[in-house]
Structure formats: structure tokens, C-alpha cells
N, C-alpha and C positions, 0 to 999 in steps of 0.2 A: 317086777311087781310083787308085791306081799300078798297076800291073797287069805283067808277065812271064810267060807262060805257056808254055812247051816241057811235053813229057808227062813223066808220071812213070814209076816200074818197081819193082818189088818185089824186095827184097834178098833172096839165096838165106844160108843158112845161114854165119854168121860165116868168115872164114878169118884167122888172123890177120896183120897188115901188117905189116912191120918199124917200130921205131921211128923209125929215120931218115927212111923214107919218110911217114910221118905229121908229123914235124917240121917237113921241108921243104911239106908241105902246108900247114901252120899257119902257117908264117914266110911263106909266103907271102901269105895271106890277110889275116894281120896287117899287113903292108906297105901292100901295094895299099889296103886299107881304111882307114888311116892316111894314106896320100896322097890318097883322095877327102877325108878329111874337112877336113885341111891346107889343100888347094886351097878346096875350099866356105868355108869359114870364113876364110881371106885373100881372098877374093874379097868376103864380106861384108863384114869388115871394112873394105876399101879402099872399100867405093861408102858404107858408114858415114860415114868420115872425110870421104869427098868432097860429102857430101850438103847441100845450102842449105837445107831447110826443117824445122825439126823442131816447129815452132807449129803454123802454120797447118794444120787438119785435113783438106786436100787433099792438101798435100803429106806429112802423116802417111802416109795411105791410098797414095799413089804411091812412100813409102817401102816400107810393107809389102806391096806388091806386086809391088816390083821383090826384095825380098829373097826372098820366096814363089817368083817365077821360078826364081831362083839355088838355093835350097835343095832343094824338090820333084824335080829331077831328081838330084841326088846324093844322095836319101832312095831314090831308085828304084832307082840304081847301086851303091849299100850292100846293098840286098836281094837284087838279082841276085846280087852278087858270092857274096853269104851264100850262098843256094841252089845255085849252082856250086858253092864250096869242099865245100859239105857232101855232096854229088854227088859227085864227087872223093875225099872219105874214106871215103863209103860203098862206094864202086867198092873201095878199098881193100881195106877190113874183109872184103868178102862174096867178092870174087875176079870180081865179076859186074859188068860198065857198066852203070850206070843213070843216068837224063838226071835233069837237075836239076826238082824239083818246083815247080810252079805257085807263083807269091806275088804276091800283092793286100794292096796297101800305103795303106790312108785314113790321110792326114798326120790329118785331124780326129779319129780315133777313137786315135792314138798316145799324145795328150797325155788319156786322158781325155774329149774332149769339145771338148778348147780347142783353137780354131783357127790360124792363123799369123794371121790379122788382130790376136786378143789378144795372142798371145805377142810379134808383132814392133811391136807398137805400143807394147811395154816399152823397146824399144829409143831412141824417141825421147822417152819418158817420164827415160828414166835420165839425155839430156842437158839435159833441161828443169831435172831436180833438183841436178846438178851446178851448172848456171850461176846457179841461187836460193840455191845453196849458196857461192857467192863464186869457182867456180874461173873459170876463163880458158878462150875457145871452144877453143882447143885441148885444154886437159886434159878439157875437156866431152866433147868428139869422141872422144880417146881411151878415156874410160870407155864412153862408149855405142858402141865397136866394141869393147871387151873385153866387153862385155855381149853383143853380138850372137854372138862366136865361142864363149861358153858356149852360148846358144840352137841353135847350129849344130851343134856338139858333140852334144849330148843329142839333138837331131831326127833326125841322123844313127845315132846308138846305139840308139835307139828303132825306129825303122827295120830296124836289121840283127838286132835281139833276135827285132822282130815275125815276122822270115821266118826264124828259129831254128827259134819256135815251128810256125810253120806248115809247114816242112819236115820236124820230128821227127815230129809229128801226122799228117803226110801219108804218112808210109815205114812199112807193115809190118816189124815184127823189133825197130824202135829200142824200147828200153825204158828209157831217161834219155839224161841227157848229163855230161859234166862239164864245168868250166873249166880250159883249159889257160894256167899263166904265164906271160909272154915277158917277162922279165927284161930283157935284150939291149935291147929295143926302147921301154923306157921312161926318157927324159930322167936323174930321178933314181932308178932302179930299181924294181923291184917293189915294192910297197907291202905292209904288213899284210895288210892288207884281202883282196886280193888271195890272197896265199897260204893265209891261213886258212879262205877259202872254198873253194879250189882243193881242198880234204878233202872236200868235200859232192856230193853224187849228186842233181842233179834229174830230176824227172818229165818228159815230153816236152811236158805242156801247158804247165809253170811256166814261168814268165818269167823269165830269168837277171836278177837283180839287177846295175843298172849301177852304176858310180859316174864320175869325173868322169877323163879322160885314160886309164882303163883300156884296156889292149893286150893281155886276155884274150880267146880265141876257147872257142869249144864246140867238144869232141869227143864223136859220139854215143855209147853204151852198144847194145851191139846183144847180145843174151842176156846170157852171162857174158861177154863179151868189153867190157873195159874199159879202155881203152888210153891214157884222160886219166890213168888213175892211175900209170900206168908213167909216165909221159912228167915229170907232176910231180914226182915223187920222183926222176927225176933232175936235172930241174932243180934243185928246190927246193934238195937237197943240195950241188948246185955253188952256189946262189946265199949257202946260210950258212958255207959252208966259204971263201970270199971275202969276207964279213962278218964271221966272227969275232969271238968275245967278247959284248960286251955287245949291241951291233950286230943281231948275230944272235939273240942271245936277247930283244930288244924284237921283232923280226919275227916271232917264234913265237910271242911274248907277247899281241899284238895282239887287243884284245877287240872283236867287231865283233856289230853286230846289221843284220837285215833290215827297214827301216823302210817302211812303203807312204807314199809321195809322194802329195802332192793331186794331181799333172800325171803324174810320170813311173812310177807302179807302183813296184814296189819296187825299193829300190836300198840298197846296200849305202852304213854309216856305221859310225864308231868307237862304241861302247857310250855315251860322253857326249853325242853329235850328236844335235839337235835338229831339227825343222822342221814347217810347218802340213799336218797329213794333212790327207784326201778332206773330211772332215768341215768343219774348220776352212775349206778354199777353199771349200766350198759355202757357208758361212755368209756370208762374207765375198761370196761374188757376188750372192747373196740380197739382202743389204743397200742 
């Protein structure tokens, strides 16, 4: 279990903070979280590309151990950053300095019981699958490196999400939260999934649905104060203005669903997309 435990404090009645101040906090968190994720993913991909044993069980076990040693500190870093960010936001909303709530991250529970030994073992399996399909060694390594990047991105997103849940449920006065979109931080712009999901309020104990490469950050709702709603309105109005015409209409009209992934828990997906759910994953594991 990875843990970081400064003391927590209780907020007073909400005092509105300026949108500019909150936006700077959201942006700072999104940027630093992205840097941690990119650095960990790049290191993991480089390790996989340079690895020499993808077939021998001992070599695969050593790869899994090396990747685990690399990723778990990044998960803890993501969780502590999230707790510190939320403490600054809550302080700004309440007018009273509060310390970050203690967070404890158990990597074996983030994927609903699937540990890193199994997850990172899939990286070696991807290399072998590509090689068996006729790919060159270089192409197989590239595919395995791509697979590990996705795993690392998901692992860190799960750690941040769990830290968010622990902080919001551990702080009195928080009635819910909302995801805040950050279109300028995404290379391809904010996706329609985040846009339509930004209109939803989440309960404090509810896990925020994730999806690949998401740059959204949570913003607490304290009593009747829902600053994320105002921030999203401003951001989306500008986004639609820049997109214009058919592109703006497509973003607004994206249909999404929250599906329960067998390992990742709630995730955002376009309405037409499907994947194995918890029952299917359990059946495959038992087979």
C-alpha cells in the first residue's frame, strides 16, 4: 500500500474564489500531472524497447518487477499531487487554509484485484503476439512499448481518481464534484466525451469515469458553490466559438455512456463502443 499522510482539516462555510484563481490551480495540476504521466510512460517504453527477454519466464518476471518499481512511485506521486491540489482548491473556496487529506493507494486494488504481475505480463505477451504474426523485432518492441504506455497512463489515472475519492469523502462540507475541461492541454483538443460529461455532477464517493489521455481535473462542490460549472461554461463557450459550424455541433452532440470496465471501473465511452465487463473478465480468469 502506498500512502502519504499529512493531517487534514475541516473547511468553513464556502467563500467564493475568483474564477481566475481556480483556473490557475486547475491548470497547474493538469500540467504537473501530465508531466508525471509522460515521464513515467517514456521511461517504461524505453525499458521495454531495450529489454532482451520476452519469452523466458524469469526474464518476463524481471521485466514485470522493473516496470512495477518504475510505476508505483509515479502512482504515489500522482495521488499526493491530487491531494495537495484539492487542499489548495478547498482552501480557496472556504477562505481557510486546509492541509491535504491522507491518501493510501493500494495498486492491487486499483484494478479491482488485478495486480501488476498480470498487467505488465501483457507487455511481454504483446511482443510475442506481434512476433508470431510476422512482425520484425523492432516492430514487436514498438507495439509492446505502446502497450506499456497505455498501461502506465491508466495506472496513474486510477491512482489520481482514487486519491480524489479519498479526499472528497474525507473532507466535511463537500457535497460533490465536477470535472473541469482543459481543451488547450490536449493536443487534439477536448473530446466530445469530456464536453458532455462536464455537465454532470458526481457524488463525493463516486469514482469519476476516466478515458485515455483525459486532461480533465476534478473541482469540489461545497454547499451551493459549484465553481466548476462556471469554469466549464466559459471554457466551452470559447471552445465552440473556435470550432465553429459542424465541428462545434459534433462536439455538443457526442453521445456517451459510462460503462463498468472489468479492471478500470467506470470509464467514459462513446455510446457505440463496448468491451468486456467485470462478469466477463471473471469468467475468463476462472476458465
